[in-house]
Phi, psi and omega in degrees: 000138173292138171274152176293137170290183181091180187285122178288164182212167184287309187294316180296319178297315174295322181298315180297317183296310178304319181296325180296331178268007176068019187236120172293334183293160180276085176279330191266150175237147171274130174278152180226343183285145182290330183288317176294325174298351177284338182243336183207163176251317176231151182224136166258103189297151186300327182286327179291323179295320185295327175289324188271330186237142174305119175072008180067020179271111174286127183304153189291338178269005184284316181304311172305320179297322178292314186293341183260009181296152180193181179130179185292132178080007181262128171295132177289126187274132177276315183201157178219132182212153179279132174230174175303327185276347182139201178272118185251137182240141165236134185269171180276104189291313181299331173289323178300316175304309185299317181292323180282323184269353176266350184271160178304140178287147178093143186279140176282142175307131185276136174279122186235171185268359179285172178303141178277351179222135187222135165256122175262110185255124181241087183305339179306334179277359172269352185293132181289148179087189183291152180292129179253172182298326176297329176275332180297318183302307178294326174301310179297322179297310182299319177301319181285320176300317176304318180295316172300315171301318176289336175297333186263007177083017180268134174280135187236138182237122180259131179225148358275164177289150178287139176237328181277132184295315177311310179292328176296323181290315182298318181288330170303308180303325183268006179063029180268120189269091182234144183287151179268170180306134182259348178059042187305126177288344182277349181304310182298327179288328176290322179290324176294322172298325177294314178302318179300314179298324182291324174303327180272343181292129180282354175279344185258143177223155178293148175274112173254117185282126183280142177313133178084356180259162179298144177297144174287155172303140183305329190265014179282122179272313179194183177243151176232135178270107182280318180307311179293330175294312176304312180302306181303317183272359182055044182278147181243153170092359179272154178299121185299342183278358182291134179223265181254138179247124178276118184274123178247170177300320182299320182290323180288332174290329175292315178296328175298317179291331174286321174304318175301320182291314175303314177305316179295321181288318185283335172293314179291332182268019175053047171085357179291139182290146181247159176272148182235123183235117177269113177268110194221147182285160177293338178284340183251006184300318180304307181297319185288328173297326180293317182290329171298312179294322182302315181293322175298325174294320189272331188226069180291128177174183194294321189285327179289332181283344180264010182293140178224151186245124172256106190261131186262139172294171177292159173247111179257147179243130178277132176056045180292132181279328176199165177302136178246139185271165179300319183291324182287325176300311179301316179300316183289319175292328175302308182297323175289329172293317173304309180297324183289322180296319171301315181299323183274317187255352181064222193288341177304321183287354175266356176293145180305326181298337184276347186299315175299315176308303185294326174300314181299312180298327181290312175303318184294321180295320186290316185294314183295321179303318184274334189245357176275356173256143172312139186293344172285333189274156181284141170252135179252112178258132172260104186285339179276344183279102185277001187289348177290340178259014170248196186270023175306141189292353173263001187260160170306320185298322181290328179291313182291324171298322178283333168295321180290322175303326177291314183304315180297319179308303185294330173292315180298326178289321181297317177291333177290321180299310183300329179278356184081010182290321178231148172284165179295158180292129180283165174293155186301332181298337186264002188264151173259101183278356174291349175277355178275088183241358176295141179305317186292331178296317181287328175300311182300318182289305192285323186272336189233301181298314181298307185269006188304309180300326178289329176296313178299319181294314179300315182295334182271353189291127169253136182300151183288158179303132177207198183289149181085174185239346180273142176232160176240153174226155182265053191284353176277346194297317189286323178296312172305316180303307185295319181297303182300317177304315185295321184293314174295314176301319181295318179300316182286323190286326178286337181266332186249129178276122183271311180271093189271193176295144186284060177256132183305330184280357179253352185292330182299308182291319177303317181294319177297320181289326179288320177299318179298309184285338175293324180283326176296320176303310179303319179300309180305313187291323181284329178285323175294329178298330179282357173248009182053044178247116181287141179292144183259138174275351174202148172224000000 
């Protein structure tokens, strides 16, 4: 069967292989380890075959069916054979190189079933005083998630708008792209409407100060019984300690801002409902649940019923002498990055041109430190450990270093072309990809270039509405992907000489490798863009 042209993908190939076995269940797995990839690319494990077929015997007509799979996005199969491990498939690798490296670079927005419009609400920006580390984590996560969603064609609205000048400067240093205050003239009317809704709500009651109790804050408007509302509505997932909430002007203003964001989204979406995700630290989860319920009480409707909470685990600091703010954290990591750069590059690192490089490396170190752990898990920061600011293989600086190596490679090649040492890179259609036989070349294509669009799509997936209010997202996926990519690219690049002697009989392999690494470079750039990290041309 002829395979469909266009960009192949992992999911499409796995569907075709499962279809060839006559089983909709996922029997096949994609290999990723270098050792197994020497012999096979996909495997239907023996245990899965035993469960799917009587006595584990695969029907005789199955193997020919597997070798002839095809269709849009399906990798062509070179061979399929029974092995002790199971049914093993190897794809036609030169054709896979041609189809992937000959297609336009960069992943196209994927069509998903998720909402087309999302409001991301980060209550950390309403906290009084300087931003702390517990505020920084949900902020960085919301910023990254917004970029991931936009890459999938989703319209994102970020709330609340920035008002504090100090917060604005910290976010600018960290390259967090957040809207500033708009001074919407509609907010006073929205707050007034919420007050009227309070007056009509059976859950609300006037605040009466009991004798001998502390005076209530001046801005308290009334109290609302949350617990009885939760019980009446049969809501699940809320803290059982939620009881009575004292409603203030500030809380109503927060709801009004959310309402305005939802109104903007639904207007742009021609009346379609949007999803609302509260990205919040575990320390502030209780307060956000209170606000969530207050909004449901005052503004019942589809949008408030679709509220979800994405909760970040705590950020702990080892041996803190005193609480550290986000700005102090940035300055500390920047100083460590500067010291590491001076140690490695000497006086060069003190040049003005390095200021931007060191700033970018600092942001990369912080973003990877905060985002490469699953958002539900605790992060422990060792502020005295400067290894986060060096080329340690788990750091953002290591990723940026390898991206810069690619920039240097193509700059060196381009200058050699201008001198007449090498000819210009021919179009992909004129290249012979069968000369790409290095183990590392197939690793880069099969483990990274092939699944990259699906990696971005999975990282942006938000679970569909269901029972409970907490959701999880795979926000650590991109950082982990970039770290592993950098390790495998570095291993390959250290082992293989790309720009060889300028002999015509060597140009074919050099061109094919340059085309492969050009696609890897573009993939680095696309992934780093979701972290608001510009690629560096030198380190």
